[in-house]
C-alpha positions as CSV (number, residue, x, y, z in Angstrom):
1,M,-7.1,-19.7,-3.5
2,D,-8.7,-16.4,-2.9
3,A,-7.3,-13.3,-4.5
4,P,-4.7,-11.5,-2.3
5,V,-5.7,-8.4,-0.4
6,R,-4.3,-5.6,-2.5
7,V,-2.4,-2.7,-0.9
8,R,-2.0,0.2,-3.3
9,I,0.4,3.1,-2.5
10,V,0.2,6.2,-4.8
11,G,3.0,8.8,-4.6
12,A,5.0,11.1,-6.7
13,P,8.6,12.2,-7.0
14,T,9.5,14.9,-4.5
15,A,12.2,17.5,-4.3
16,A,15.3,16.1,-2.7
17,C,17.6,17.8,-0.3
18,G,20.4,19.5,-2.2
19,G,18.4,19.7,-5.4
20,G,17.2,17.1,-7.7
21,V,14.2,14.7,-7.4
22,G,13.8,11.9,-4.9
23,D,11.5,8.9,-5.0
24,G,11.2,8.2,-1.3
25,W,7.6,7.0,-1.4
26,R,8.5,4.3,-4.0
27,A,11.4,3.2,-1.7
28,T,9.0,3.1,1.3
29,A,6.5,1.1,-0.8
30,T,9.3,-1.4,-1.7
31,M,10.1,-1.9,2.0
32,V,6.4,-2.3,2.9
33,A,6.0,-4.9,0.1
34,A,9.0,-6.9,1.4
35,Q,7.8,-6.8,5.0
36,M,4.2,-7.7,4.1
37,A,5.4,-10.6,1.9
38,R,7.4,-12.0,4.9
39,R,4.4,-11.7,7.2
40,F,1.5,-12.6,5.0
41,G,3.0,-14.4,2.0
42,D,0.7,-14.7,-1.0
43,A,-2.3,-13.5,0.9
44,V,-1.2,-9.8,0.3
45,S,0.1,-7.9,-2.7
46,V,1.6,-4.4,-2.6
47,E,1.7,-2.2,-5.6
48,Y,3.2,1.3,-6.0
49,F,1.9,3.8,-8.5
50,D,3.5,7.1,-9.5
51,L,0.8,9.7,-9.8
52,F,2.0,10.6,-13.2
53,D,2.0,7.0,-14.6
54,P,-0.8,6.3,-17.1
55,N,-1.7,3.1,-15.2
56,C,-2.2,5.0,-11.9
57,P,-5.7,4.2,-10.6
58,A,-8.2,7.0,-10.3
59,L,-7.9,8.8,-7.0
60,P,-10.9,9.5,-4.7
61,S,-11.8,13.2,-4.4
62,G,-10.0,15.2,-1.8
63,V,-7.1,12.8,-1.1
64,Q,-3.5,13.8,-0.6
65,L,-0.3,12.0,-1.4
66,P,0.9,9.5,-0.3
67,L,-2.4,7.6,-0.6
68,V,-2.6,4.1,0.8
69,T,-5.5,1.9,0.1
70,V,-6.1,-1.6,1.5
71,G,-8.6,-3.5,-0.6
72,E,-11.0,-0.8,-1.8
73,E,-10.7,1.3,1.4
74,V,-8.6,4.4,1.9
75,L,-6.4,3.7,4.8
76,S,-4.4,6.9,4.8
77,S,-4.1,10.1,2.8
78,G,-1.3,12.5,3.3
79,G,1.3,12.3,6.1
80,K,3.5,9.3,6.3
81,I,3.2,5.7,5.1
82,S,2.6,3.8,8.4
83,L,3.8,0.2,8.3
84,P,2.1,-0.6,11.6
85,T,-1.2,0.8,10.4
86,I,-1.0,-1.2,7.2
87,R,-0.1,-4.4,9.1
88,R,-2.9,-4.1,11.6
89,R,-5.5,-3.6,8.9
90,L,-4.1,-6.6,6.9
91,E,-4.2,-8.8,10.0
92,T,-7.9,-8.1,10.4
93,L,-8.7,-8.6,6.7
94,V,-6.6,-11.8,6.4
95,A,-8.1,-13.2,9.6
96,E,-11.6,-12.5,8.2
97,S,-10.9,-14.2,4.8
98,P,-12.9,-17.4,4.0
99,Q,-9.7,-19.2,3.2
100,T,-8.2,-18.5,6.6
101,Q,-11.4,-19.6,8.4
102,E,-11.5,-22.9,6.4
103,G,-8.0,-23.7,7.5
104,A,-8.9,-23.1,11.2
């Protein structure tokens, strides 16, 4: 089996309404992971990284949070995490994978 297509989402805690700190990007990443697992199974993995975690991957120059990468490609930087955009890119990559073509 080929390695799964890796989706990486990098975010950071944000100020929450009414004070305190929220972790909305982590919650969104969890939702993305669940939906992508239902749609693509083991062909896709979704990982969330907090910008301040020591294991956070190096960020390309000039990006903004949240950062979404699919494979090695920056899919989005700043703005919102778009589930439809992630899904469309994954549909293309999974369809192009050698494993998918062998099963056709």
